[in-house]
C-alpha positions in Angstrom: -6.4 -7.3 1.7 -6.4 -10.3 2.7 -3.3 -10.7 5.5 -1.8 -13.6 3.5 -1.1 -11.5 0.5 0.4 -9.0 2.1 2.5 -12.2 2.9 2.8 -13.2 -0.4 4.0 -9.7 -1.5 6.4 -9.4 1.2 9.0 -11.7 -0.6 7.7 -9.9 -3.4 8.6 -6.2 -3.2 11.8 -6.1 0.1 13.6 -2.8 -0.5 15.1 -1.6 2.7 14.9 -4.9 4.7 18.9 -6.0 2.4 19.9 -2.2 2.6 19.1 -0.3 5.3 20.5 -0.8 8.4 17.9 -1.4 11.4 19.2 -2.7 14.9 16.6 -1.2 16.6 12.9 -0.3 17.7 10.7 -0.5 14.4 7.4 0.4 14.1 5.6 -1.0 11.2 2.4 -0.2 10.4 -0.3 -1.4 8.2 1.6 -5.1 7.6 -0.1 -8.1 9.1 3.1 -10.1 9.9 6.0 -9.1 11.7 8.6 -11.2 10.8 11.5 -10.1 9.8 11.2 -6.6 12.5 10.8 -6.8 16.3 7.4 -4.8 15.9 5.6 -2.4 17.1 2.3 -2.7 15.0 -0.9 -0.8 14.8 -4.6 -1.1 14.7 -7.9 0.1 15.0 -9.5 -3.0 16.4 -7.8 -5.6 18.5 -7.7 -8.0 16.0 -4.1 -8.1 16.1 -1.4 -10.2 18.1 -0.6 -9.1 21.6 2.2 -6.8 20.6 -0.1 -4.4 18.5 -1.0 -1.6 19.8 -4.5 -0.4 19.4 -4.8 3.2 18.2 -5.7 5.6 15.5 -2.7 7.0 13.4 -4.7 10.1 11.4 -4.9 11.4 15.6 -1.4 12.1 17.9 0.8 9.9 17.8 2.3 9.6 21.7 5.1 7.2 21.7 7.2 8.3 24.1 10.4 7.0 22.1 10.7 8.2 18.6 11.8 5.0 15.6 14.5 4.7 13.8 12.5 2.5 10.7 8.5 3.3 10.6 7.0 1.1 7.3 3.1 1.5 5.4 2.1 -1.4 2.9 -0.8 -1.6 2.0 -2.7 1.3 3.4 -3.9 3.8 0.0 -7.5 4.4 0.9 -6.4 4.6 5.0 -5.7 8.5 5.0 -8.2 11.5 3.9 -4.5 13.8 4.3 -1.1 12.0 3.1 1.0 14.5 3.6 0.0 15.1 7.2 0.6 10.8 7.9 3.9 11.5 6.3 4.6 14.3 8.9 3.5 12.6 11.8 5.6 9.6 10.7 9.0 12.5 10.4 8.4 14.1 13.8 8.8 10.9 15.1 11.7 9.5 13.9 14.7 9.6 14.8 17.3 11.9 13.0 19.5 8.8 9.9 16.0 7.3 10.6 14.0 6.3 7.0 10.4 5.7 6.4 8.8 3.8 3.9 5.4 3.1 2.1 4.4 0.4 -0.8 1.7 -0.3 -2.0 -0.1 -0.7 -5.0 -1.6 2.1 -7.7 -5.7 1.4 -9.3 -6.3 1.3 -11.7 -5.9 -2.3 -13.7 -3.7 -1.7 -16.5 -2.6 -4.0 -19.7 0.8 -5.6 -20.4 -0.4 -5.5 -24.2 -1.4 -2.6 -24.7 -4.5 -0.4 -23.9 -7.4 -2.4 -21.8 -10.6 -3.7 -23.2 -13.3 -1.4 -21.5 -15.5 -4.5 -21.7 -13.4 -6.2 -19.7 -14.8 -6.5 -15.9 -11.7 -6.2 -13.0 -10.9 -3.4 -15.1 -14.4 -1.3 -15.3 -14.4 -2.6 -11.6 -11.1 -1.2 -10.6 -12.2 2.2 -11.9 -15.0 2.1 -10.2 -13.3 1.8 -6.8 -11.2 4.5 -8.0 -14.1 6.5 -8.0 -15.7 5.5 -5.2 -12.5 6.6 -3.0 -11.5 9.9 -4.9 -15.5 10.8 -4.3 -15.0 10.3 -0.2 -11.6 11.9 0.2 -9.3 8.6 0.3 -7.9 7.7 -2.9 -6.4 4.7 -4.1 -4.2 7.0 -6.6 -1.9 7.8 -3.9 1.2 5.9 -4.5 2.6 7.3 -7.7 2.9 10.1 -5.3 5.0 9.0 -2.6 8.0 10.1 -3.8 7.1 13.5 -4.2 5.7 13.4 -0.8 8.6 12.1 1.1 10.4 14.8 -0.8 8.1 17.4 0.3 8.0 15.9 3.7 12.1 17.3 4.1 13.2 13.2 3.8 17.0 13.0 1.7 18.1 10.0 0.1 14.5 9.2 -1.6 14.5 7.0 -3.8 11.5 5.0 -5.8 10.6 1.6 -7.3 8.3 0.7 -8.9 7.4 -3.8 -10.1 4.2 -5.1 -12.2 1.6 -7.2 -10.0 0.0 -9.8 -11.4 -3.8 -9.6 -11.1 -3.6 -13.0 -11.6 -2.0 -15.8 -12.3 -1.0 -15.5 -16.0 2.8 -14.8 -17.1 5.1 -17.6 -17.0 7.8 -16.1 -15.1 7.4 -18.3 -11.7 7.6 -15.3 -9.1 5.0 -13.2 -11.4 2.9 -16.2 -11.9 2.7 -17.1 -7.6 2.3 -12.9 -7.1 -0.9 -13.4 -9.3 -2.3 -16.2 -7.8 -2.1 -14.2 -4.5 -3.7 -11.9 -5.6 -6.6 -14.0 -7.5 -7.5 -15.3 -4.4 -7.4 -12.2 -2.8 -9.6 -11.2 -4.8 -12.1 -13.8 -4.8 -12.7 -13.6 -1.0 -12.7 -10.8 -0.7 -13.8 -8.3 -3.8 -17.3 -7.6 -1.8 -15.8 -6.5 1.5 -13.7 -3.8 -0.6 -16.8 -3.9 -3.4 -20.4 -3.0 -1.3 -20.1 -0.1 0.9 -18.5 2.0 -2.5 -21.2 1.0 -4.0 -24.6 1.6 -2.4 -23.5 4.3 -0.2 -21.2 6.1 -2.3 -21.8 5.6 -6.0 -26.1 4.4 -5.5 -25.7 1.0 -6.6 -28.1 -1.2 -5.2 -27.3 -3.9 -3.0 -28.2 -7.1 -5.6 -26.6 -4.8 -8.4 -23.5 -5.0 -6.7 -23.7 -8.5 -5.7 -24.0 -9.4 -9.4 -21.5 -7.1 -9.8 -18.9 -9.0 -7.7 -19.8 -12.4 -9.0 -18.7 -11.4 -12.3 -15.6 -9.9 -10.6 -14.9 -13.1 -9.1 -15.8 -15.1 -12.6 -13.4 -13.0 -14.5 -10.8 -13.8 -12.3 -10.7 -16.7 -13.0 -10.0 -16.4 -16.9 -6.3 -16.1 -17.6 -7.0 -13.5 -21.2 -6.1 -10.1 -20.8 -2.8 -9.7 -19.4 -3.8 -7.0 -16.2 -1.8 -6.4 -13.8 -1.0 -3.5 -11.1 2.0 -0.4 -11.1 2.7 -1.2 -6.9 5.3 1.5 -5.5 8.0 1.4 -3.1 9.5 4.6 -2.0 11.6 5.3 0.7 14.1 8.6 2.4 15.8 8.9 5.6 15.5 12.3 8.1 18.5 14.6 7.8 20.6 14.1 10.5 23.4 17.2 11.9 25.6 16.0 9.3 23.1 16.6 6.2 22.3 19.8 8.0 25.6 20.6 7.9 26.8 19.3 4.8 24.3 21.3 3.4 24.8 24.6 5.0 28.5 23.8 3.7 28.1 23.3 0.1 25.4 26.5 -0.5 
């Protein structure tokens, strides 16, 4: 996802920014802009600002100090084993620290009822689901974030669900703006998201995939079908000794 779109979403789903008292070292994973944080960012490639570190968070985490807040956004399809990543985050949090996960769900949904089967962006989103499932990096995990946090041992786990329009069809100003960001992202990045999956995993020819991507872009320009993505934010707190004592007293 282009970084500008992530910045747009920052103004849409900002769950922990105003509710968690973060005054210490933070780690932000998968987020391009760190305007409201003191960031230790991580990327596989040295393409980010100087405060980012080149690392692979699917491998062993080697930071010398634990974090107070770890944040993931737009990381679906990045991992084969989300529970393992969440366990690493849990291990690297201070007691009382928070982990937050934010991401969108595929495939597209329709505001007005069943999605038309011939709607090209819907077909595209289902093909992305099919392809990522085949390589073991599903883009349908966001709805499971809350359960995964609970399974990992986090407490005070909460979840927030929002709608993210796929283009600027809503009349509401905020949702319309978000739809415009979504539209721009797909118009710029549909080939980057699709070509490898379609040609290497789904066995399309490059020509077929290129033509289909053009059809997806054209359909995104049309304001007709009221399509949207479900967006999930889930967060939880690592227990402190007092929490463990309270639980023992209650039992």
